[in-house]
C-alpha positions, -999 to 999 in steps of 0.1 A, spaced: -574 471 239 -563 434 238 -535 420 258 -503 409 240 -478 383 251 -444 395 263 -429 388 228 -452 414 212 -472 390 190 -510 394 190 -529 372 214 -546 346 191 -570 335 218 -583 371 220 -595 371 184 -629 358 176 -631 325 157 -644 330 122 -656 300 101 -648 308 66 -669 293 39 -660 293 2 -675 320 -20 -694 307 -49 -697 325 -83 -718 310 -111 -703 320 -144 -729 324 -172 -725 296 -197 -694 284 -178 -681 269 -146 -689 275 -109 -660 293 -93 -651 285 -57 -629 309 -37 -615 294 -5 -613 258 9 -639 234 -2 -646 197 -9 -664 187 -41 -681 154 -45 -682 140 -80 -709 118 -96 -692 86 -83 -691 99 -47 -654 106 -47 -644 137 -27 -620 163 -41 -605 191 -20 -597 224 -37 -560 231 -40 -561 267 -55 -573 300 -42 -599 299 -69 -611 266 -84 -634 262 -114 -660 234 -111 -674 219 -144 -711 225 -150 -714 213 -186 -705 177 -176 -681 174 -206 -648 182 -190 -620 156 -193 -608 166 -158 -641 164 -139 -651 177 -114 -628 205 -125 -635 227 -156 -611 223 -185 -628 249 -207 -647 224 -229 -679 244 -224 -664 271 -247 -665 245 -276 -702 236 -270 -731 251 -289 -748 278 -268 -779 257 -263 -757 230 -246 -738 253 -223 -748 255 -186 
């Protein structure tokens, strides 16, 4: 049983430290989905931090909002999709 401060809130120091890493899901013929905090580096070396609970990263290299997916892959012929 963990000790609690006098105000009744859980003792944060008693909880183990957990390093959370983003979860990665590769969508067939679509983007890479990142769940959690992450930093993406684009082709020019610029770093972009995720700002949403789930972020879609372009894999077709045709997005107008790179490194983020804008759905352009849906317009490509199947042979050109990731």
